[in-house]
All heavy atoms as a GROMACS GRO file, in nm:
protein
  597
    1MET      N    1   0.289   0.699  -1.433
    1MET     CA    2   0.340   0.657  -1.304
    1MET      C    3   0.225   0.607  -1.217
    1MET      O    4   0.120   0.669  -1.212
    1MET     CB    5   0.412   0.773  -1.235
    1MET     CG    6   0.468   0.733  -1.100
    1MET     SD    7   0.578   0.853  -1.023
    1MET     CE    8   0.726   0.823  -1.114
    2LYS      N    9   0.247   0.495  -1.152
    2LYS     CA   10   0.148   0.438  -1.060
    2LYS      C   11   0.165   0.503  -0.924
    2LYS      O   12   0.273   0.550  -0.889
    2LYS     CB   13   0.169   0.287  -1.046
    2LYS     CG   14   0.162   0.210  -1.175
    2LYS     CD   15   0.022   0.170  -1.205
    2LYS     CE   16   0.020   0.080  -1.329
    2LYS     NZ   17  -0.107   0.019  -1.349
    3THR      N   18   0.057   0.504  -0.846
    3THR     CA   19   0.060   0.562  -0.711
    3THR      C   20   0.011   0.459  -0.610
    3THR      O   21  -0.094   0.397  -0.631
    3THR     CB   22  -0.028   0.688  -0.702
    3THR    OG1   23   0.019   0.783  -0.798
    3THR    CG2   24  -0.024   0.748  -0.564
    4VAL      N   25   0.085   0.444  -0.502
    4VAL     CA   26   0.043   0.361  -0.390
    4VAL      C   27   0.026   0.454  -0.270
    4VAL      O   28   0.120   0.525  -0.232
    4VAL     CB   29   0.148   0.252  -0.357
    4VAL    CG1   30   0.107   0.173  -0.234
    4VAL    CG2   31   0.168   0.160  -0.476
    5THR      N   32  -0.094   0.455  -0.214
    5THR     CA   33  -0.124   0.541  -0.099
    5THR      C   34  -0.149   0.451   0.022
    5THR      O   35  -0.237   0.365   0.018
    5THR     CB   36  -0.247   0.630  -0.126
    5THR    OG1   37  -0.226   0.702  -0.247
    5THR    CG2   38  -0.271   0.726  -0.011
    6ILE      N   39  -0.073   0.474   0.125
    6ILE     CA   40  -0.084   0.394   0.246
    6ILE      C   41  -0.150   0.478   0.354
    6ILE      O   42  -0.102   0.586   0.387
    6ILE     CB   43   0.056   0.349   0.294
    6ILE    CG1   44   0.125   0.271   0.181
    6ILE    CG2   45   0.045   0.266   0.421
    6ILE    CD1   46   0.273   0.250   0.203
    7CYS      N   47  -0.262   0.430   0.406
    7CYS     CA   48  -0.332   0.503   0.511
    7CYS      C   49  -0.249   0.497   0.638
    7CYS      O   50  -0.214   0.389   0.686
    7CYS     CB   51  -0.471   0.444   0.535
    7CYS     SG   52  -0.562   0.537   0.661
    8MET      N   53  -0.218   0.613   0.692
    8MET     CA   54  -0.139   0.620   0.815
    8MET      C   55  -0.221   0.677   0.929
    8MET      O   56  -0.166   0.722   1.030
    8MET     CB   57  -0.013   0.704   0.791
    8MET     CG   58   0.081   0.641   0.689
    8MET     SD   59   0.119   0.471   0.727
    8MET     CE   60   0.291   0.484   0.760
    9GLY      N   61  -0.354   0.675   0.913
    9GLY     CA   62  -0.441   0.713   1.024
    9GLY      C   63  -0.417   0.618   1.141
    9GLY      O   64  -0.366   0.508   1.124
   10SER      N   65  -0.454   0.660   1.260
   10SER     CA   66  -0.419   0.583   1.380
   10SER      C   67  -0.470   0.439   1.376
   10SER      O   68  -0.400   0.346   1.417
   10SER     CB   69  -0.467   0.654   1.506
   10SER     OG   70  -0.607   0.674   1.501
   11SER      N   71  -0.589   0.417   1.325
   11SER     CA   72  -0.644   0.281   1.321
   11SER      C   73  -0.565   0.192   1.225
   11SER      O   74  -0.523   0.082   1.260
   11SER     CB   75  -0.791   0.286   1.280
   11SER     OG   76  -0.844   0.155   1.273
   12CYS      N   77  -0.546   0.238   1.103
   12CYS     CA   78  -0.472   0.158   1.004
   12CYS      C   79  -0.326   0.140   1.045
   12CYS      O   80  -0.268   0.033   1.027
   12CYS     CB   81  -0.479   0.221   0.866
   12CYS     SG   82  -0.638   0.199   0.786
   13PHE      N   83  -0.266   0.244   1.100
   13PHE     CA   84  -0.127   0.236   1.142
   13PHE      C   85  -0.112   0.130   1.251
   13PHE      O   86  -0.024   0.044   1.243
   13PHE     CB   87  -0.078   0.372   1.192
   13PHE     CG   88   0.068   0.377   1.220
   13PHE    CD1   89   0.159   0.395   1.117
   13PHE    CD2   90   0.117   0.363   1.349
   13PHE    CE1   91   0.296   0.399   1.141
   13PHE    CE2   92   0.252   0.366   1.375
   13PHE     CZ   93   0.342   0.384   1.271
   14SER      N   94  -0.200   0.133   1.350
   14SER     CA   95  -0.189   0.036   1.460
   14SER      C   96  -0.228  -0.105   1.418
   14SER      O   97  -0.184  -0.202   1.478
   14SER     CB   98  -0.275   0.081   1.579
   14SER     OG   99  -0.412   0.075   1.547
   15ARG      N  100  -0.305  -0.118   1.312
   15ARG     CA  101  -0.346  -0.250   1.262
   15ARG      C  102  -0.244  -0.311   1.166
   15ARG      O  103  -0.264  -0.422   1.120
   15ARG     CB  104  -0.480  -0.240   1.192
   15ARG     CG  105  -0.595  -0.218   1.285
   15ARG     CD  106  -0.723  -0.212   1.205
   15ARG     NE  107  -0.837  -0.199   1.292
   15ARG     CZ  108  -0.960  -0.228   1.254
   15ARG    NH1  109  -0.984  -0.271   1.133
   15ARG    NH2  110  -1.059  -0.212   1.338
   16GLY      N  111  -0.140  -0.236   1.130
   16GLY     CA  112  -0.037  -0.299   1.048
   16GLY      C  113   0.016  -0.221   0.930
   16GLY      O  114   0.102  -0.272   0.858
   17ASN      N  115  -0.030  -0.099   0.907
   17ASN     CA  116   0.021  -0.028   0.791
   17ASN      C  117   0.164   0.021   0.808
   17ASN      O  118   0.228   0.055   0.709
   17ASN     CB  119  -0.073   0.084   0.748
   17ASN     CG  120  -0.161   0.041   0.633
   17ASN    OD1  121  -0.149  -0.070   0.582
   17ASN    ND2  122  -0.250   0.129   0.590
   18ALA      N  123   0.216   0.022   0.928
   18ALA     CA  124   0.359   0.053   0.945
   18ALA      C  125   0.440  -0.057   0.876
   18ALA      O  126   0.533  -0.029   0.800
   18ALA     CB  127   0.395   0.064   1.092
   19ALA      N  128   0.404  -0.182   0.901
   19ALA     CA  129   0.472  -0.295   0.836
   19ALA      C  130   0.443  -0.297   0.686
   19ALA      O  131   0.532  -0.327   0.606
   19ALA     CB  132   0.428  -0.427   0.901
   20ASN      N  133   0.321  -0.263   0.648
   20ASN     CA  134   0.285  -0.261   0.506
   20ASN      C  135   0.367  -0.156   0.431
   20ASN      O  136   0.405  -0.179   0.315
   20ASN     CB  137   0.136  -0.234   0.487
   20ASN     CG  138   0.052  -0.357   0.518
   20ASN    OD1  139   0.101  -0.469   0.516
   20ASN    ND2  140  -0.075  -0.335   0.548
   21ALA      N  141   0.395  -0.043   0.493
   21ALA     CA  142   0.477   0.060   0.428
   21ALA      C  143   0.616   0.005   0.397
   21ALA      O  144   0.672   0.030   0.290
   21ALA     CB  145   0.486   0.184   0.517
   22GLU      N  146   0.671  -0.072   0.490
   22GLU     CA  147   0.802  -0.134   0.467
   22GLU      C  148   0.796  -0.235   0.353
   22GLU      O  149   0.888  -0.242   0.271
   22GLU     CB  150   0.852  -0.200   0.595
   22GLU     CG  151   0.886  -0.101   0.704
   22GLU     CD  152   0.927  -0.169   0.833
   22GLU    OE1  153   0.963  -0.288   0.832
   22GLU    OE2  154   0.925  -0.101   0.937
   23VAL      N  155   0.689  -0.312   0.346
   23VAL     CA  156   0.672  -0.410   0.239
   23VAL      C  157   0.666  -0.340   0.103
   23VAL      O  158   0.730  -0.383   0.007
   23VAL     CB  159   0.544  -0.496   0.262
   23VAL    CG1  160   0.512  -0.579   0.139
   23VAL    CG2  161   0.561  -0.584   0.384
   24VAL      N  162   0.593  -0.229   0.096
   24VAL     CA  163   0.581  -0.154  -0.030
   24VAL      C  164   0.717  -0.102  -0.073
   24VAL      O  165   0.758  -0.118  -0.189
   24VAL     CB  166   0.480  -0.037  -0.016
   24VAL    CG1  167   0.487   0.056  -0.135
   24VAL    CG2  168   0.338  -0.092   0.000
   25GLN      N  169   0.790  -0.040   0.018
   25GLN     CA  170   0.921   0.015  -0.016
   25GLN      C  171   1.015  -0.094  -0.064
   25GLN      O  172   1.086  -0.079  -0.163
   25GLN     CB  173   0.981   0.089   0.104
   25GLN     CG  174   0.911   0.217   0.137
   25GLN     CD  175   0.921   0.323   0.028
   25GLN    OE1  176   1.008   0.320  -0.057
   25GLN    NE2  177   0.830   0.418   0.030
   26ARG      N  178   1.017  -0.207   0.006
   26ARG     CA  179   1.104  -0.319  -0.032
   26ARG      C  180   1.065  -0.374  -0.169
   26ARG      O  181   1.151  -0.401  -0.253
   26ARG     CB  182   1.098  -0.429   0.075
   26ARG     CG  183   1.198  -0.540   0.054
   26ARG     CD  184   1.210  -0.635   0.172
   26ARG     NE  185   1.081  -0.686   0.218
   26ARG     CZ  186   1.025  -0.657   0.335
   26ARG    NH1  187   1.083  -0.575   0.419
   26ARG    NH2  188   0.909  -0.708   0.368
   27PHE      N  189   0.936  -0.389  -0.195
   27PHE     CA  190   0.887  -0.439  -0.323
   27PHE      C  191   0.934  -0.349  -0.438
   27PHE      O  192   0.980  -0.397  -0.541
   27PHE     CB  193   0.734  -0.448  -0.321
   27PHE     CG  194   0.675  -0.502  -0.448
   27PHE    CD1  195   0.652  -0.637  -0.463
   27PHE    CD2  196   0.641  -0.417  -0.552
   27PHE    CE1  197   0.597  -0.688  -0.581
   27PHE    CE2  198   0.586  -0.466  -0.670
   27PHE     CZ  199   0.565  -0.602  -0.684
   28ILE      N  200   0.921  -0.219  -0.418
   28ILE     CA  201   0.960  -0.124  -0.522
   28ILE      C  202   1.108  -0.135  -0.553
   28ILE      O  203   1.148  -0.140  -0.669
   28ILE     CB  204   0.919   0.018  -0.481
   28ILE    CG1  205   0.766   0.031  -0.488
   28ILE    CG2  206   0.987   0.124  -0.568
   28ILE    CD1  207   0.712   0.156  -0.427
   29VAL      N  208   1.191  -0.139  -0.450
   29VAL     CA  209   1.336  -0.148  -0.471
   29VAL      C  210   1.374  -0.281  -0.535
   29VAL      O  211   1.450  -0.285  -0.632
   29VAL     CB  212   1.411  -0.128  -0.337
   29VAL    CG1  213   1.558  -0.161  -0.351
   29VAL    CG2  214   1.392   0.015  -0.287
   30GLU      N  215   1.319  -0.391  -0.484
   30GLU     CA  216   1.354  -0.524  -0.535
   30GLU      C  217   1.312  -0.543  -0.681
   30GLU      O  218   1.370  -0.624  -0.752
   30GLU     CB  219   1.290  -0.633  -0.448
   30GLU     CG  220   1.356  -0.646  -0.313
   30GLU     CD  221   1.285  -0.745  -0.222
   30GLU    OE1  222   1.178  -0.800  -0.259
   30GLU    OE2  223   1.336  -0.768  -0.111
   31ASN      N  224   1.211  -0.469  -0.725
   31ASN     CA  225   1.162  -0.482  -0.862
   31ASN      C  226   1.202  -0.366  -0.952
   31ASN      O  227   1.154  -0.356  -1.065
   31ASN     CB  228   1.010  -0.499  -0.860
   31ASN     CG  229   0.969  -0.632  -0.801
   31ASN    OD1  230   0.976  -0.734  -0.868
   31ASN    ND2  231   0.931  -0.632  -0.674
   32GLY      N  232   1.291  -0.281  -0.903
   32GLY     CA  233   1.342  -0.170  -0.984
   32GLY      C  234   1.235  -0.072  -1.030
   32GLY      O  235   1.241  -0.021  -1.141
   33LEU      N  236   1.138  -0.045  -0.943
   33LEU     CA  237   1.026   0.040  -0.981
   33LEU      C  238   1.036   0.181  -0.923
   33LEU      O  239   0.937   0.255  -0.924
   33LEU     CB  240   0.895  -0.025  -0.935
   33LEU     CG  241   0.862  -0.160  -0.995
   33LEU    CD1  242   0.741  -0.223  -0.927
   33LEU    CD2  243   0.840  -0.149  -1.144
   34GLU      N  244   1.152   0.220  -0.875
   34GLU     CA  245   1.167   0.350  -0.810
   34GLU      C  246   1.121   0.466  -0.897
   34GLU      O  247   1.068   0.565  -0.845
   34GLU     CB  248   1.313   0.374  -0.768
   34GLU     CG  249   1.364   0.279  -0.662
   34GLU     CD  250   1.432   0.155  -0.720
   34GLU    OE1  251   1.408   0.121  -0.838
   34GLU    OE2  252   1.508   0.091  -0.648
   35ASP      N  253   1.141   0.458  -1.026
   35ASP     CA  254   1.103   0.565  -1.117
   35ASP      C  255   0.962   0.548  -1.175
   35ASP      O  256   0.917   0.631  -1.254
   35ASP     CB  257   1.201   0.575  -1.234
   35ASP     CG  258   1.340   0.616  -1.188
   35ASP    OD1  259   1.351   0.682  -1.082
   35ASP    OD2  260   1.438   0.581  -1.256
   36LYS      N  261   0.894   0.441  -1.135
   36LYS     CA  262   0.763   0.411  -1.194
   36LYS      C  263   0.649   0.410  -1.093
   36LYS      O  264   0.532   0.405  -1.132
   36LYS     CB  265   0.769   0.276  -1.265
   36LYS     CG  266   0.869   0.276  -1.380
   36LYS     CD  267   0.876   0.143  -1.445
   36LYS     CE  268   0.977   0.151  -1.560
   36LYS     NZ  269   0.997   0.025  -1.625
   37VAL      N  270   0.683   0.412  -0.964
   37VAL     CA  271   0.580   0.406  -0.861
   37VAL      C  272   0.605   0.516  -0.758
   37VAL      O  273   0.716   0.529  -0.706
   37VAL     CB  274   0.578   0.268  -0.791
   37VAL    CG1  275   0.473   0.266  -0.681
   37VAL    CG2  276   0.553   0.157  -0.891
   38PHE      N  277   0.502   0.595  -0.731
   38PHE     CA  278   0.508   0.700  -0.630
   38PHE      C  279   0.435   0.650  -0.507
   38PHE      O  280   0.320   0.605  -0.518
   38PHE     CB  281   0.444   0.828  -0.685
   38PHE     CG  282   0.438   0.940  -0.586
   38PHE    CD1  283   0.552   1.003  -0.543
   38PHE    CD2  284   0.316   0.983  -0.538
   38PHE    CE1  285   0.547   1.107  -0.452
   38PHE    CE2  286   0.309   1.087  -0.447
   38PHE     CZ  287   0.425   1.149  -0.404
   39VAL      N  288   0.498   0.658  -0.392
   39VAL     CA  289   0.437   0.614  -0.266
   39VAL      C  290   0.410   0.735  -0.180
   39VAL      O  291   0.496   0.823  -0.165
   39VAL     CB  292   0.530   0.516  -0.191
   39VAL    CG1  293   0.466   0.472  -0.060
   39VAL    CG2  294   0.564   0.396  -0.277
   40LYS      N  295   0.290   0.739  -0.124
   40LYS     CA  296   0.256   0.848  -0.034
   40LYS      C  297   0.167   0.796   0.078
   40LYS      O  298   0.111   0.686   0.069
   40LYS     CB  299   0.188   0.962  -0.108
   40LYS     CG  300   0.052   0.929  -0.165
   40LYS     CD  301  -0.010   1.048  -0.237
   40LYS     CE  302  -0.150   1.016  -0.284
   40LYS     NZ  303  -0.216   1.134  -0.341
   41GLY      N  304   0.157   0.873   0.182
   41GLY     CA  305   0.069   0.839   0.293
   41GLY      C  306  -0.050   0.932   0.295
   41GLY      O  307  -0.048   1.039   0.235
   42CYS      N  308  -0.154   0.889   0.364
   42CYS     CA  309  -0.270   0.975   0.385
   42CYS      C  310  -0.314   0.956   0.530
   42CYS      O  311  -0.273   0.862   0.597
   42CYS     CB  312  -0.382   0.944   0.288
   42CYS     SG  313  -0.458   0.783   0.310
   43LEU      N  314  -0.398   1.045   0.578
   43LEU     CA  315  -0.438   1.037   0.718
   43LEU      C  316  -0.558   0.947   0.741
   43LEU      O  317  -0.569   0.886   0.845
   43LEU     CB  318  -0.464   1.176   0.774
   43LEU     CG  319  -0.339   1.260   0.791
   43LEU    CD1  320  -0.374   1.397   0.848
   43LEU    CD2  321  -0.240   1.190   0.883
   44CYS      N  322  -0.650   0.937   0.648
   44CYS     CA  323  -0.765   0.849   0.669
   44CYS      C  324  -0.835   0.824   0.536
   44CYS      O  325  -0.858   0.917   0.459
   44CYS     CB  326  -0.862   0.909   0.769
   44CYS     SG  327  -0.998   0.796   0.810
   45GLU      N  328  -0.870   0.700   0.511
   45GLU     CA  329  -0.946   0.662   0.392
   45GLU      C  330  -1.094   0.652   0.422
   45GLU      O  331  -1.173   0.621   0.336
   45GLU     CB  332  -0.895   0.528   0.337
   45GLU     CG  333  -0.761   0.534   0.269
   45GLU     CD  334  -0.767   0.601   0.133
   45GLU    OE1  335  -0.877   0.635   0.085
   45GLU    OE2  336  -0.660   0.619   0.073
   46GLY      N  337  -1.133   0.671   0.549
   46GLY     CA  338  -1.273   0.664   0.588
   46GLY      C  339  -1.327   0.522   0.599
   46GLY      O  340  -1.447   0.501   0.607
   47GLU      N  341  -1.237   0.426   0.597
   47GLU     CA  342  -1.276   0.284   0.607
   47GLU      C  343  -1.205   0.220   0.726
   47GLU      O  344  -1.155   0.108   0.716
   47GLU     CB  345  -1.239   0.211   0.478
   47GLU     CG  346  -1.322   0.250   0.358
   47GLU     CD  347  -1.464   0.198   0.367
   47GLU    OE1  348  -1.488   0.092   0.426
   47GLU    OE2  349  -1.554   0.268   0.313
   48CYS      N  350  -1.199   0.291   0.836
   48CYS     CA  351  -1.120   0.248   0.952
   48CYS      C  352  -1.154   0.106   0.999
   48CYS      O  353  -1.065   0.028   1.031
   48CYS     CB  354  -1.137   0.346   1.067
   48CYS     SG  355  -1.091   0.514   1.024
   49LYS      N  356  -1.282   0.074   1.001
   49LYS     CA  357  -1.322  -0.058   1.051
   49LYS      C  358  -1.276  -0.172   0.960
   49LYS      O  359  -1.274  -0.286   1.001
   49LYS     CB  360  -1.473  -0.063   1.069
   49LYS     CG  361  -1.550  -0.056   0.939
   49LYS     CD  362  -1.699  -0.059   0.960
   49LYS     CE  363  -1.764  -0.052   0.824
   49LYS     NZ  364  -1.891   0.007   0.821
   50ASN      N  365  -1.239  -0.140   0.837
   50ASN     CA  366  -1.196  -0.243   0.742
   50ASN      C  367  -1.045  -0.243   0.720
   50ASN      O  368  -0.996  -0.314   0.633
   50ASN     CB  369  -1.266  -0.222   0.607
   50ASN     CG  370  -1.415  -0.236   0.619
   50ASN    OD1  371  -1.465  -0.324   0.685
   50ASN    ND2  372  -1.488  -0.144   0.557
   51GLY      N  373  -0.972  -0.162   0.795
   51GLY     CA  374  -0.828  -0.147   0.774
   51GLY      C  375  -0.748  -0.265   0.820
   51GLY      O  376  -0.802  -0.358   0.878
   52PRO      N  377  -0.622  -0.260   0.789
   52PRO     CA  378  -0.548  -0.153   0.727
   52PRO      C  379  -0.580  -0.139   0.578
   52PRO      O  380  -0.603  -0.236   0.509
   52PRO     CB  381  -0.402  -0.189   0.748
   52PRO     CG  382  -0.396  -0.330   0.790
   52PRO     CD  383  -0.533  -0.369   0.834
   53ASN      N  384  -0.580  -0.013   0.532
   53ASN     CA  385  -0.618   0.020   0.396
   53ASN      C  386  -0.500   0.070   0.314
   53ASN      O  387  -0.419   0.147   0.362
   53ASN     CB  388  -0.727   0.128   0.397
   53ASN     CG  389  -0.849   0.084   0.473
   53ASN    OD1  390  -0.904  -0.022   0.444
   53ASN    ND2  391  -0.891   0.162   0.570
   54VAL      N  392  -0.495   0.023   0.189
   54VAL     CA  393  -0.393   0.066   0.094
   54VAL      C  394  -0.466   0.092  -0.037
   54VAL      O  395  -0.550   0.013  -0.080
   54VAL     CB  396  -0.284  -0.042   0.074
   54VAL    CG1  397  -0.186  -0.001  -0.035
   54VAL    CG2  398  -0.210  -0.070   0.205
   55ARG      N  399  -0.432   0.204  -0.101
   55ARG     CA  400  -0.492   0.239  -0.230
   55ARG      C  401  -0.383   0.228  -0.336
   55ARG      O  402  -0.276   0.286  -0.322
   55ARG     CB  403  -0.549   0.380  -0.224
   55ARG     CG  404  -0.632   0.416  -0.343
   55ARG     CD  405  -0.695   0.554  -0.326
   55ARG     NE  406  -0.796   0.558  -0.221
   55ARG     CZ  407  -0.924   0.525  -0.237
   55ARG    NH1  408  -0.967   0.486  -0.354
   55ARG    NH2  409  -1.008   0.533  -0.135
   56ILE      N  410  -0.411   0.153  -0.442
   56ILE     CA  411  -0.316   0.138  -0.553
   56ILE      C  412  -0.383   0.191  -0.678
   56ILE      O  413  -0.483   0.135  -0.723
   56ILE     CB  414  -0.272  -0.009  -0.572
   56ILE    CG1  415  -0.212  -0.064  -0.442
   56ILE    CG2  416  -0.173  -0.020  -0.687
   56ILE    CD1  417  -0.181  -0.212  -0.445
   57ASP      N  418  -0.328   0.300  -0.729
   57ASP     CA  419  -0.383   0.367  -0.848
   57ASP      C  420  -0.533   0.390  -0.837
   57ASP      O  421  -0.609   0.362  -0.930
   57ASP     CB  422  -0.350   0.288  -0.975
   57ASP     CG  423  -0.239   0.355  -1.054
   57ASP    OD1  424  -0.178   0.451  -1.002
   57ASP    OD2  425  -0.214   0.312  -1.167
   58GLY      N  426  -0.574   0.440  -0.722
   58GLY     CA  427  -0.713   0.477  -0.703
   58GLY      C  428  -0.803   0.366  -0.652
   58GLY      O  429  -0.914   0.393  -0.606
   59LYS      N  430  -0.760   0.242  -0.657
   59LYS     CA  431  -0.843   0.131  -0.609
   59LYS      C  432  -0.809   0.102  -0.463
   59LYS      O  433  -0.693   0.078  -0.430
   59LYS     CB  434  -0.821   0.006  -0.694
   59LYS     CG  435  -0.910  -0.108  -0.649
   59LYS     CD  436  -0.905  -0.225  -0.742
   59LYS     CE  437  -1.000  -0.332  -0.690
   59LYS     NZ  438  -0.997  -0.451  -0.768
   60LEU      N  439  -0.911   0.103  -0.379
   60LEU     CA  440  -0.893   0.081  -0.236
   60LEU      C  441  -0.894  -0.068  -0.203
   60LEU      O  442  -0.985  -0.141  -0.243
   60LEU     CB  443  -1.003   0.152  -0.157
   60LEU     CG  444  -0.994   0.139  -0.005
   60LEU    CD1  445  -0.868   0.209   0.046
   60LEU    CD2  446  -1.118   0.198   0.060
   61TYR      N  447  -0.792  -0.110  -0.131
   61TYR     CA  448  -0.784  -0.246  -0.079
   61TYR      C  449  -0.793  -0.239   0.072
   61TYR      O  450  -0.724  -0.157   0.135
   61TYR     CB  451  -0.652  -0.312  -0.121
   61TYR     CG  452  -0.638  -0.328  -0.270
   61TYR    CD1  453  -0.580  -0.229  -0.348
   61TYR    CD2  454  -0.686  -0.442  -0.334
   61TYR    CE1  455  -0.569  -0.242  -0.486
   61TYR    CE2  456  -0.675  -0.456  -0.473
   61TYR     CZ  457  -0.616  -0.355  -0.547
   61TYR     OH  458  -0.606  -0.369  -0.683
   62THR      N  459  -0.879  -0.321   0.129
   62THR     CA  460  -0.899  -0.320   0.274
   62THR      C  461  -0.847  -0.449   0.336
   62THR      O  462  -0.824  -0.548   0.267
   62THR     CB  463  -1.048  -0.304   0.308
   62THR    OG1  464  -1.122  -0.413   0.250
   62THR    CG2  465  -1.104  -0.172   0.255
   63ASP      N  466  -0.828  -0.444   0.467
   63ASP     CA  467  -0.780  -0.560   0.543
   63ASP      C  468  -0.651  -0.614   0.483
   63ASP      O  469  -0.634  -0.735   0.467
   63ASP     CB  470  -0.888  -0.668   0.550
   63ASP     CG  471  -0.859  -0.770   0.658
   63ASP    OD1  472  -0.792  -0.737   0.757
   63ASP    OD2  473  -0.903  -0.886   0.642
   64VAL      N  474  -0.560  -0.524   0.448
   64VAL     CA  475  -0.434  -0.561   0.383
   64VAL      C  476  -0.331  -0.601   0.488
   64VAL      O  477  -0.309  -0.529   0.585
   64VAL     CB  478  -0.380  -0.443   0.298
   64VAL    CG1  479  -0.247  -0.478   0.235
   64VAL    CG2  480  -0.482  -0.405   0.192
   65SER      N  481  -0.270  -0.714   0.467
   65SER     CA  482  -0.164  -0.761   0.557
   65SER      C  483  -0.033  -0.770   0.480
   65SER      O  484  -0.034  -0.777   0.356
   65SER     CB  485  -0.199  -0.898   0.614
   65SER     OG  486  -0.192  -0.997   0.513
   66PRO      N  487   0.080  -0.772   0.550
   66PRO     CA  488   0.207  -0.788   0.480
   66PRO      C  489   0.211  -0.916   0.396
   66PRO      O  490   0.275  -0.920   0.291
   66PRO     CB  491   0.310  -0.793   0.594
   66PRO     CG  492   0.247  -0.714   0.704
   66PRO     CD  493   0.099  -0.747   0.693
   67GLU      N  494   0.139  -1.018   0.438
   67GLU     CA  495   0.136  -1.144   0.365
   67GLU      C  496   0.059  -1.134   0.233
   67GLU      O  497   0.092  -1.204   0.137
   67GLU     CB  498   0.075  -1.256   0.453
   67GLU     CG  499   0.156  -1.291   0.575
   67GLU     CD  500   0.143  -1.190   0.689
   67GLU    OE1  501   0.039  -1.122   0.700
   67GLU    OE2  502   0.240  -1.178   0.766
   68THR      N  503  -0.043  -1.051   0.228
   68THR     CA  504  -0.123  -1.039   0.105
   68THR      C  505  -0.078  -0.923   0.016
   68THR      O  506  -0.109  -0.921  -0.102
   68THR     CB  507  -0.272  -1.020   0.139
   68THR    OG1  508  -0.289  -0.900   0.214
   68THR    CG2  509  -0.327  -1.138   0.216
   69LEU      N  510  -0.005  -0.829   0.073
   69LEU     CA  511   0.032  -0.709   0.001
   69LEU      C  512   0.122  -0.736  -0.119
   69LEU      O  513   0.106  -0.674  -0.223
   69LEU     CB  514   0.098  -0.608   0.096
   69LEU     CG  515   0.130  -0.472   0.039
   69LEU    CD1  516   0.009  -0.406  -0.026
   69LEU    CD2  517   0.186  -0.383   0.149
   70GLY      N  518   0.214  -0.829  -0.107
   70GLY     CA  519   0.304  -0.860  -0.219
   70GLY      C  520   0.226  -0.903  -0.343
   70GLY      O  521   0.256  -0.857  -0.454
   71ASP      N  522   0.127  -0.988  -0.325
   71ASP     CA  523   0.044  -1.032  -0.439
   71ASP      C  524  -0.035  -0.916  -0.499
   71ASP      O  525  -0.048  -0.905  -0.620
   71ASP     CB  526  -0.052  -1.143  -0.397
   71ASP     CG  527   0.020  -1.276  -0.374
   71ASP    OD1  528   0.131  -1.294  -0.425
   71ASP    OD2  529  -0.038  -1.361  -0.303
   72LEU      N  530  -0.090  -0.830  -0.413
   72LEU     CA  531  -0.163  -0.714  -0.462
   72LEU      C  532  -0.073  -0.623  -0.546
   72LEU      O  533  -0.112  -0.578  -0.654
   72LEU     CB  534  -0.220  -0.632  -0.346
   72LEU     CG  535  -0.336  -0.692  -0.268
   72LEU    CD1  536  -0.370  -0.602  -0.150
   72LEU    CD2  537  -0.457  -0.710  -0.357
   73LEU      N  538   0.047  -0.600  -0.496
   73LEU     CA  539   0.141  -0.514  -0.568
   73LEU      C  540   0.182  -0.576  -0.700
   73LEU      O  541   0.190  -0.508  -0.801
   73LEU     CB  542   0.263  -0.486  -0.481
   73LEU     CG  543   0.238  -0.398  -0.359
   73LEU    CD1  544   0.358  -0.400  -0.265
   73LEU    CD2  545   0.201  -0.256  -0.398
   74THR      N  546   0.208  -0.706  -0.699
   74THR     CA  547   0.247  -0.774  -0.822
   74THR      C  548   0.139  -0.759  -0.927
   74THR      O  549   0.166  -0.725  -1.042
   74THR     CB  550   0.275  -0.923  -0.795
   74THR    OG1  551   0.385  -0.932  -0.703
   74THR    CG2  552   0.310  -0.996  -0.922
   75LYS      N  553   0.015  -0.784  -0.890
   75LYS     CA  554  -0.097  -0.775  -0.985
   75LYS      C  555  -0.121  -0.631  -1.032
   75LYS      O  556  -0.143  -0.608  -1.150
   75LYS     CB  557  -0.224  -0.831  -0.923
   75LYS     CG  558  -0.219  -0.981  -0.905
   75LYS     CD  559  -0.340  -1.032  -0.833
   75LYS     CE  560  -0.325  -1.181  -0.807
   75LYS     NZ  561  -0.428  -1.232  -0.718
   76ALA      N  562  -0.114  -0.536  -0.941
   76ALA     CA  563  -0.146  -0.398  -0.974
   76ALA      C  564  -0.034  -0.328  -1.051
   76ALA      O  565  -0.059  -0.238  -1.129
   76ALA     CB  566  -0.178  -0.320  -0.847
   77LEU      N  567   0.089  -0.371  -1.027
   77LEU     CA  568   0.204  -0.301  -1.087
   77LEU      C  569   0.273  -0.381  -1.196
   77LEU      O  570   0.373  -0.337  -1.250
   77LEU     CB  571   0.305  -0.265  -0.977
   77LEU     CG  572   0.251  -0.182  -0.861
   77LEU    CD1  573   0.359  -0.162  -0.756
   77LEU    CD2  574   0.194  -0.050  -0.908
   78GLU      N  575   0.218  -0.496  -1.232
   78GLU     CA  576   0.286  -0.584  -1.328
   78GLU      C  577   0.303  -0.519  -1.465
   78GLU      O  578   0.396  -0.550  -1.538
   78GLU     CB  579   0.213  -0.717  -1.341
   78GLU     CG  580   0.074  -0.707  -1.400
   78GLU     CD  581   0.000  -0.839  -1.398
   78GLU    OE1  582   0.053  -0.938  -1.346
   78GLU    OE2  583  -0.112  -0.842  -1.450
   79ALA      N  584   0.215  -0.426  -1.501
   79ALA     CA  585   0.226  -0.360  -1.632
   79ALA      C  586   0.346  -0.266  -1.637
   79ALA      O  587   0.389  -0.228  -1.744
   79ALA     CB  588   0.099  -0.283  -1.662
   80GLU      N  589   0.399  -0.232  -1.523
   80GLU     CA  590   0.514  -0.142  -1.519
   80GLU      C  591   0.636  -0.225  -1.552
   80GLU      O  592   0.739  -0.202  -1.566
   80GLU     CB  593   0.527  -0.076  -1.382
   80GLU     CG  594   0.410   0.018  -1.351
   80GLU     CD  595   0.399   0.135  -1.446
   80GLU    OE1  596   0.498   0.204  -1.471
   80GLU    OE2  597   0.290   0.156  -1.496
   0.00000   0.00000   0.00000
């Protein structure tokens, strides 16, 4: 099972991770990955100045926007 961790610390949340969380959930449902991807939040990735931050299977992605997140998810989760 793949894991997507969305930083919900105040900096990342205010910079756009609220919208990114919605993008992740929609992507999972639209691609039938509910049983293959676990989504969780965390309080801080320690990279606040580079946020919003999303971690996919241990790899940290910084400066993630809703526009770029779909491509990241497709590439990271395509094996599923």
